[in-house]
Every structure is written in structure tokens, then in C-alpha cells.
C-alpha positions, 0 to 999 in steps of 0.5 A: 285149314284142313286139306283134302286128300283127293286119293282118299276120296277117289278111292272111297267113291270107287267103293261106293254102294252106286253102280260101277259106271257112276263110281267110275264117272265121280272118280274120274271127275275127281282125278281131273278136278285134282290135276286141275287144281294141282296144275293151277297151284303150280301156275301160280306159284310160278307167277309169284316167282316171276313177280318176285323177280321183277320186283327184285329187279325193279329194286336193284334198279332203283338203287343203282339210279339212286347211287348214280344220282348221289354220285352225280350230285356230289360231282356237281358240288365238287 
């Protein structure tokens, strides 16, 4: 998958043949898009870290419960 170089795109738009206002509007739009995408990706990464931590905590709890159940069964058998 090819990655977009937003800075290169923004600079290219600013040097385009259109009038200054159009170039600046397009460049600012790209800057906003870049910031939005970057922020969204960071937020998704944070959600993923939270989900992984919850998964790990649930697994640890399940393992602890299984150990406790085994110990209880062994005690009952004695």
C-alpha cells in the first residue's frame, strides 16, 4: 500500500498554477485532513491498546478462576 506524503502534496498545491487564494485554501484543507487523519490513527491505536489490556486482564482473571476451581476441586476430593 502506498503512503501519501501529505507535506509534499500540500507544497505542490501551493505551487500550482491557480491563484494564491485557491492554492492556500487547498493547502489548508490538506493540512486539516492530515491533522484529522493523524489524530484519528492515534485514537485508534489508543483504543487498540485499551482493548488489548482488557483482553489480557480478562485472560488473567479466567486463569486465576480456573486455578481456584482446580484447587477447590482438589480440596473437595481430599
